[in-house]
C-alpha positions as CSV (number, residue, x, y, z in Angstrom):
1,M,45.7,-28.8,44.2
2,A,49.3,-29.9,42.4
3,V,52.4,-28.0,43.2
4,A,53.9,-27.4,40.2
5,A,56.0,-24.9,37.8
6,D,55.4,-23.0,35.2
7,R,56.0,-25.2,31.7
8,E,56.3,-23.5,28.2
9,P,53.5,-25.1,26.1
10,A,54.1,-27.3,23.0
11,G,54.0,-26.6,19.7
12,P,51.1,-26.6,17.5
13,G,50.6,-30.2,15.9
14,G,53.5,-32.3,14.3
15,E,56.9,-33.1,16.8
16,P,57.9,-30.5,19.1
17,G,60.1,-28.0,18.3
18,P,62.9,-27.0,21.0
19,G,61.6,-26.2,24.0
20,A,58.2,-27.4,23.8
21,G,56.5,-30.5,25.7
22,F,58.4,-33.6,24.4
23,I,55.2,-35.7,26.4
24,E,52.3,-33.9,27.0
25,L,49.2,-34.6,29.0
26,D,46.4,-31.9,29.2
27,G,43.5,-32.6,31.6
28,V,43.6,-36.4,31.0
29,E,41.2,-39.0,32.7
30,K,40.7,-42.5,32.6
31,V,37.2,-44.1,34.1
32,F,37.0,-47.5,34.4
33,D,33.4,-49.4,34.7
34,V,33.6,-52.4,37.3
35,R,30.7,-55.0,38.4
36,R,30.9,-55.9,41.5
37,R,28.9,-58.6,42.5
38,T,26.2,-58.3,45.2
39,G,25.0,-61.7,45.1
40,F,24.1,-65.1,43.2
41,L,24.6,-64.3,39.6
42,R,23.4,-60.6,40.1
43,G,26.1,-57.4,40.3
44,E,25.6,-53.6,40.4
45,R,28.4,-51.5,38.1
46,H,30.6,-48.4,39.5
47,R,33.0,-46.5,37.9
48,V,36.3,-46.2,39.2
49,R,38.6,-43.2,38.3
50,A,41.8,-44.4,37.8
51,V,42.9,-41.0,36.7
52,D,41.8,-37.6,37.3
53,S,42.0,-34.8,35.4
54,I,46.1,-34.8,35.1
55,S,48.0,-32.1,33.0
56,F,52.0,-32.4,32.6
57,T,54.7,-31.8,30.4
58,V,57.8,-33.7,30.2
59,E,60.7,-31.8,27.6
60,R,63.1,-34.1,25.2
61,G,65.9,-35.4,27.3
62,E,64.3,-34.8,31.4
63,M,64.6,-37.9,33.5
64,V,61.8,-37.7,35.6
65,G,60.7,-39.6,38.5
66,Y,56.4,-40.4,38.5
67,I,55.7,-42.0,42.1
68,G,52.8,-43.1,44.5
69,P,51.6,-45.6,46.6
70,N,49.8,-48.7,44.8
71,G,46.3,-48.3,42.9
72,A,47.2,-44.2,42.6
73,G,47.2,-44.4,38.4
74,K,50.9,-44.3,37.7
75,S,50.4,-48.0,35.3
76,T,47.5,-46.5,34.3
77,T,49.1,-43.3,33.2
78,I,51.7,-45.3,31.4
79,K,49.5,-47.6,29.4
80,M,47.8,-44.4,27.9
81,L,51.0,-43.1,27.1
82,T,51.9,-46.5,25.2
83,G,48.9,-46.6,23.5
84,I,47.7,-49.1,25.3
85,L,44.4,-47.5,27.2
86,T,42.5,-45.0,25.6
87,P,42.1,-41.4,27.6
88,S,38.4,-41.2,28.9
89,A,38.6,-37.1,28.1
90,G,41.2,-35.2,27.7
91,R,44.5,-34.6,25.5
92,L,47.9,-36.6,25.3
93,R,50.8,-36.4,22.7
94,V,54.0,-37.8,23.1
95,A,56.4,-36.6,20.0
96,G,53.4,-34.9,19.0
97,L,51.1,-38.2,18.0
98,D,48.0,-39.7,19.7
99,P,49.4,-42.7,20.8
100,S,45.9,-44.3,21.0
101,R,45.1,-43.3,17.5
102,E,48.8,-43.5,16.5
103,R,49.8,-46.4,18.4
104,T,52.1,-48.1,15.2
105,R,54.1,-44.5,15.0
106,V,54.4,-44.0,18.5
107,A,55.8,-47.5,19.5
108,R,58.6,-47.2,17.1
109,R,59.1,-44.2,19.1
110,I,59.2,-45.3,22.9
111,G,60.4,-48.2,25.0
112,V,58.4,-49.8,27.7
113,V,59.2,-51.7,31.3
114,F,57.0,-53.2,33.4
115,G,59.1,-55.0,36.5
116,Q,56.3,-57.6,37.2
117,R,56.2,-58.4,33.0
118,T,58.5,-59.5,30.5
119,T,58.6,-58.9,26.5
120,L,61.0,-61.5,26.0
121,W,60.3,-65.3,25.0
122,W,60.1,-67.5,27.6
123,D,61.4,-70.3,26.3
124,L,63.6,-68.6,23.7
125,P,67.7,-67.7,24.4
126,L,68.0,-63.9,25.5
127,I,69.6,-63.6,21.8
128,D,66.8,-65.0,20.1
129,S,64.5,-62.7,21.9
130,Y,66.6,-59.7,20.6
131,R,66.5,-60.9,16.9
132,L,62.8,-61.3,16.6
133,M,63.1,-57.1,18.0
134,H,65.5,-56.5,15.7
135,R,63.0,-57.6,12.7
136,M,59.8,-56.5,14.7
137,Y,61.3,-52.9,14.6
138,R,63.5,-53.4,11.2
139,V,66.7,-51.8,12.6
140,P,69.4,-51.2,10.4
141,D,71.6,-54.4,10.8
142,A,74.8,-52.2,12.3
143,R,72.7,-50.0,14.2
144,F,71.3,-53.3,15.9
145,R,74.6,-54.4,16.7
146,E,76.1,-51.0,17.8
147,N,73.0,-50.6,20.1
148,L,73.2,-54.8,21.3
149,D,77.0,-54.6,22.0
150,R,76.5,-51.8,23.8
151,C,73.6,-53.0,26.0
152,V,75.2,-56.0,26.6
153,E,78.8,-54.3,27.7
154,L,77.3,-52.2,30.2
155,L,74.3,-54.2,31.5
156,E,77.1,-57.1,31.7
157,L,74.9,-59.5,29.7
158,G,77.1,-61.2,27.6
159,A,77.2,-64.8,29.6
160,L,73.3,-64.7,29.6
161,L,72.8,-64.1,25.5
162,D,72.1,-68.1,25.2
163,V,70.8,-68.8,28.4
164,P,66.8,-69.4,27.6
165,V,64.9,-66.5,29.5
166,R,62.3,-68.6,31.6
167,Q,66.4,-69.8,33.2
168,L,67.2,-65.9,34.0
169,S,66.9,-64.7,37.6
170,L,64.6,-61.7,38.3
171,G,67.5,-59.4,38.1
172,Q,69.2,-61.0,35.2
173,R,66.1,-60.6,33.4
174,M,65.2,-57.2,34.6
175,R,68.5,-55.7,32.6
176,G,68.0,-58.4,29.7
177,D,64.3,-56.6,29.5
178,I,66.2,-53.0,29.8
179,A,68.1,-54.0,26.7
180,A,64.9,-55.4,24.8
181,A,63.7,-51.9,25.6
182,L,66.2,-49.9,23.6
183,L,67.4,-52.2,21.2
184,H,65.1,-49.6,18.0
185,D,67.2,-46.5,19.8
186,P,63.4,-44.6,21.7
187,D,63.1,-41.4,22.3
188,V,60.8,-42.3,25.0
189,L,61.7,-44.9,27.7
190,Y,58.9,-45.9,30.2
191,L,60.5,-47.5,33.3
192,D,57.8,-49.3,35.7
193,E,58.9,-50.9,38.8
194,P,62.6,-51.4,36.8
195,T,64.6,-52.1,40.1
196,I,61.8,-54.1,41.9
197,G,63.4,-57.1,43.6
198,L,66.7,-56.8,42.2
199,D,69.8,-57.0,44.8
200,V,71.9,-53.8,45.7
201,V,74.8,-55.0,42.8
202,S,71.9,-55.2,40.4
203,K,70.1,-52.0,41.1
204,V,73.4,-49.7,41.2
205,R,74.1,-51.5,37.5
206,V,70.8,-50.4,36.7
207,R,70.7,-46.7,37.7
208,E,74.6,-45.9,36.4
209,F,73.5,-47.4,32.6
210,L,70.3,-45.2,32.8
211,R,72.1,-42.5,33.8
212,D,75.0,-43.0,31.1
213,L,72.1,-43.7,28.5
214,N,70.3,-40.4,29.1
215,A,73.4,-38.4,28.8
216,D,74.5,-40.2,26.4
217,R,71.4,-40.4,24.0
218,G,69.3,-37.6,25.6
219,T,66.5,-40.3,25.8
220,T,63.8,-38.7,27.8
221,V,62.9,-41.1,30.7
222,L,59.6,-41.6,32.9
223,L,60.4,-43.5,35.8
224,T,57.9,-45.3,37.7
225,T,58.7,-46.3,41.5
226,H,58.6,-47.1,45.4
227,D,62.4,-47.0,45.4
228,L,62.9,-43.0,46.7
229,T,66.5,-43.7,46.0
230,D,66.3,-44.6,42.3
231,I,64.8,-40.8,41.9
232,E,67.5,-39.6,44.0
233,Q,69.8,-41.2,41.5
234,L,68.6,-40.5,38.7
235,C,65.7,-37.9,38.5
236,R,66.1,-33.9,39.5
237,R,62.3,-33.8,38.9
238,V,59.5,-35.5,40.4
239,M,55.9,-35.8,40.1
240,V,53.6,-37.2,42.8
241,I,50.4,-39.1,41.6
242,D,47.3,-40.1,44.4
243,H,44.0,-41.2,43.5
244,G,44.4,-40.8,40.1
245,R,45.7,-36.7,40.6
246,L,48.9,-35.0,40.2
247,M,49.5,-33.9,44.2
248,Y,53.1,-32.9,43.5
249,D,55.5,-31.5,40.3
250,G,59.1,-30.1,41.6
251,A,61.9,-31.0,42.7
252,L,62.6,-33.9,45.0
253,S,63.8,-31.5,48.3
254,G,61.4,-29.6,47.8
255,L,58.4,-32.7,48.3
256,H,59.7,-33.7,51.3
257,E,59.6,-30.3,52.6
258,V,56.0,-30.1,51.3
259,G,55.6,-33.5,52.7
260,E,57.3,-32.7,56.0
261,S,59.0,-36.2,55.7
262,E,61.8,-37.4,57.9
263,R,64.3,-39.9,57.4
264,T,65.3,-42.3,60.4
265,L,68.6,-43.0,61.6
266,V,69.6,-46.0,62.9
267,V,72.1,-46.2,66.1
268,D,74.0,-49.2,67.6
269,L,75.6,-48.0,70.4
270,E,78.1,-50.6,72.7
271,R,75.8,-50.2,75.4
272,E,72.7,-49.7,76.5
273,L,71.8,-46.1,77.4
274,P,69.7,-42.7,78.1
275,P,67.9,-41.7,74.5
276,I,70.4,-39.6,72.7
277,E,70.1,-35.6,73.5
278,T,70.8,-33.6,70.1
279,E,68.6,-30.9,68.8
280,S,68.3,-31.6,64.8
281,A,66.7,-35.0,66.0
282,R,64.3,-36.5,67.9
283,V,64.2,-40.7,69.3
284,V,61.7,-42.4,68.2
285,K,62.0,-46.0,69.4
286,V,65.1,-47.6,71.7
287,E,65.5,-51.3,72.1
288,G,68.5,-52.2,74.6
289,P,71.5,-50.6,72.6
290,R,69.9,-49.3,69.2
291,Q,68.3,-46.4,69.3
292,W,66.2,-45.0,66.2
293,L,66.2,-41.0,65.9
294,A,64.2,-39.3,63.3
295,F,65.1,-35.8,61.7
296,P,64.2,-33.3,58.5
297,A,64.3,-35.7,55.4
298,A,65.4,-32.4,53.3
299,M,68.2,-32.1,56.3
300,S,71.6,-34.2,55.5
301,A,72.7,-36.3,58.0
302,A,76.7,-36.1,57.9
303,P,76.6,-33.3,60.7
304,L,74.0,-35.8,62.9
305,V,76.4,-38.5,62.4
306,A,79.4,-36.6,62.9
307,R,77.9,-35.1,66.4
308,I,76.7,-39.1,67.6
309,A,79.9,-40.0,66.6
310,A,81.9,-37.8,68.6
311,E,79.8,-38.0,71.8
312,Y,78.3,-41.8,72.0
313,P,80.3,-45.4,71.9
314,L,78.5,-45.8,68.4
315,V,79.2,-49.2,66.8
316,D,77.4,-49.2,63.7
317,L,74.3,-46.8,62.1
318,S,71.9,-46.5,59.0
319,V,69.8,-44.4,57.5
320,R,66.2,-45.3,56.4
321,E,64.7,-42.9,53.7
322,P,61.5,-41.8,53.9
323,D,58.0,-44.2,53.1
324,I,56.3,-42.2,49.8
325,E,53.1,-43.7,51.1
326,A,53.6,-41.7,54.5
327,V,54.5,-38.7,52.7
328,I,51.9,-38.2,50.7
329,S,49.1,-39.3,53.7
330,R,50.8,-35.9,55.1
331,M,50.2,-34.1,51.7
332,Y,46.8,-35.4,51.6
333,A,45.9,-34.3,55.4
334,G,46.5,-31.0,54.3
335,K,50.1,-29.9,56.2
336,A,50.8,-28.7,53.0
337,V,48.7,-28.6,49.8
338,S,45.4,-27.1,50.2
């Protein structure tokens, strides 16, 4: 059972009205028939339930994190929302439209970025990909130029426009893909691992751009990622999926409480000392002058850091975020969700 807040249902038919769900899933399932080889030229079929009776609502203008371990069903959900896959059961609507039956109409309302795949033409300069999309989506010339100029400026793509996509670094290509997904003014942006493999500077740039996009344009964003920093800086709401089932729906702080997750403070001291003693954290590992302290993820690190800095000969420290897979594992163990 997922932990979730009550949400107002969308109005019947057509595009949702004010306060109604802009994205709606009601009992959605996706089952694949998979053939498993059992011998030479022999095999047996079995059914894999990638998404299992998921229901949730996302309102227009929300930025929602959709997270879980590999194979949890995140990408399958995104593919059903875009119309690439058809649900095996249940009801799904985006802006009042059925993505699998009205795929062309839905395509004009959405933008999609898959972190490990590109929508850009590999051998063409970046600007040529954008010009092709200009024609494909029939974006008015003035609107296309405005959107392109905005993306080029905020994502710092000016020096890359004449570079073939195959010559771009991963971080450059990701920024290029994000711009491509926004040239036609989509109402909804699906981001599947948009910061995967990016350096720290590129991640910061992409997060700032998405934050501004949501604030200025009211674009609805559904973000799947393994990087909890992405979620913390962009999303007020997070949904956790595992084994195809929705496990949690609410605030990130609530997820840490529900999953009993812990952050880790890595402390480098001037010299080797006995384990640090503090009521708010526990030492989990000591290697020479370096010590690892675990403390509740919902707790601020500032008081703990201040106390250690005041009482111990400190050289350096860093805070490591909890592993989302460990949080979900605790939830599955029955410590928080029944």
